[in-house]
FIVEX-226603 format. One record per residue (C-alpha): x, y, z. Coordinates in steps of 0.25 Angstrom, whole numbers. Example, Ala and Ser with C-alpha at 12.3 -4.5 7.8 and 13.67 -1.06 7.14 Angstrom:
REM FIVEX-226603
+-------+-------+-------+
!    px !    py !    pz !
+-------+-------+-------+
!    49 !   -18 !    31 !
!    55 !    -4 !    29 !
+-------+-------+-------+
//
This chain:
REM FIVEX-226603
+-------+-------+-------+
!    px !    py !    pz !
+-------+-------+-------+
!   446 !   361 !   413 !
!   459 !   354 !   418 !
!   466 !   357 !   404 !
!   482 !   363 !   402 !
!   480 !   378 !   399 !
!   485 !   377 !   385 !
!   480 !   373 !   371 !
!   474 !   359 !   373 !
!   469 !   348 !   364 !
!   455 !   344 !   367 !
!   445 !   335 !   361 !
!   431 !   331 !   364 !
!   429 !   315 !   367 !
!   415 !   309 !   365 !
!   417 !   297 !   375 !
!   406 !   287 !   380 !
!   405 !   296 !   392 !
!   403 !   309 !   385 !
!   410 !   320 !   379 !
!   422 !   323 !   385 !
!   433 !   335 !   380 !
!   448 !   330 !   381 !
!   458 !   339 !   383 !
!   473 !   333 !   383 !
!   471 !   321 !   393 !
!   459 !   326 !   401 !
!   445 !   324 !   398 !
!   433 !   332 !   402 !
!   420 !   328 !   402 !
!   409 !   336 !   394 !
!   394 !   336 !   394 !
!   392 !   338 !   379 !
!   400 !   341 !   366 !
!   396 !   356 !   367 !
!   404 !   358 !   380 !
!   415 !   349 !   375 !
!   417 !   357 !   363 !
!   416 !   371 !   371 !
!   426 !   365 !   381 !
!   435 !   361 !   370 !
!   440 !   375 !   365 !
!   443 !   378 !   379 !
!   450 !   365 !   383 !
!   459 !   368 !   370 !
!   462 !   382 !   374 !
!   466 !   377 !   389 !
!   454 !   384 !   396 !
!   453 !   377 !   409 !
!   442 !   386 !   415 !
!   430 !   385 !   405 !
!   415 !   390 !   407 !
!   405 !   382 !   400 !
!   391 !   389 !   396 !
!   379 !   386 !   405 !
!   371 !   387 !   392 !
!   374 !   375 !   387 !
!   367 !   377 !   374 !
!   377 !   387 !   369 !
!   388 !   377 !   373 !
!   388 !   372 !   358 !
!   389 !   386 !   352 !
!   400 !   391 !   360 !
!   408 !   378 !   357 !
!   406 !   380 !   343 !
!   411 !   395 !   344 !
!   424 !   390 !   353 !
!   428 !   381 !   343 !
!   427 !   390 !   331 !
!   434 !   399 !   340 !
!   445 !   389 !   343 !
!   446 !   386 !   328 !
!   447 !   400 !   324 !
!   460 !   402 !   334 !
!   467 !   390 !   329 !
!   465 !   393 !   314 !
!   469 !   408 !   317 !
!   482 !   404 !   326 !
!   486 !   395 !   314 !
!   483 !   405 !   304 !
!   491 !   416 !   311 !
!   504 !   407 !   314 !
!   504 !   401 !   300 !
!   518 !   405 !   300 !
!   523 !   404 !   313 !
!   532 !   391 !   317 !
!   525 !   380 !   325 !
!   529 !   385 !   338 !
!   527 !   398 !   336 !
!   512 !   394 !   332 !
!   510 !   385 !   344 !
!   514 !   396 !   353 !
!   504 !   406 !   345 !
!   494 !   397 !   346 !
!   496 !   394 !   361 !
!   497 !   409 !   365 !
!   483 !   412 !   358 !
!   476 !   400 !   366 !
!   483 !   405 !   378 !
!   477 !   418 !   375 !
!   464 !   413 !   373 !
!   465 !   404 !   385 !
!   469 !   416 !   395 !
!   457 !   424 !   389 !
!   447 !   414 !   392 !
!   452 !   411 !   406 !
!   451 !   428 !   409 !
!   437 !   427 !   404 !
!   435 !   417 !   413 !
!   425 !   405 !   414 !
!   414 !   412 !   419 !
!   405 !   409 !   431 !
!   401 !   396 !   436 !
!   388 !   397 !   433 !
!   380 !   409 !   423 !
!   371 !   421 !   430 !
!   358 !   420 !   426 !
!   351 !   434 !   425 !
!   338 !   429 !   422 !
!   328 !   434 !   432 !
!   317 !   424 !   436 !
!   307 !   436 !   441 !
!   295 !   436 !   432 !
!   288 !   450 !   428 !
!   273 !   449 !   427 !
!   265 !   463 !   420 !
+-------+-------+-------+
//
């Protein structure tokens, strides 16, 4: 995604043409709501390269986990910086988000196509 590498405001839009993910002024078409929810968390973090799971039945569950992790991250940062100044709170939050984004980038988006190790050879006794 062509988005800035920083914390972004992202939202899911339901339009006449389908579901879109809006990040800043840019819009990205999504095939379904689960994929939009999945990409929403990465867009908030500012991740430019993201792999979408090949098995589309798992995207909704993964999106739930990612959204829950995002909320826990935000609540933890807010809780730990209660006594900090607003600018200090912002620096801590942006530092944590940058750290998460760098860890995701270090892990990589993964292979273009998954490798299937299923053998098609049949054995008869």
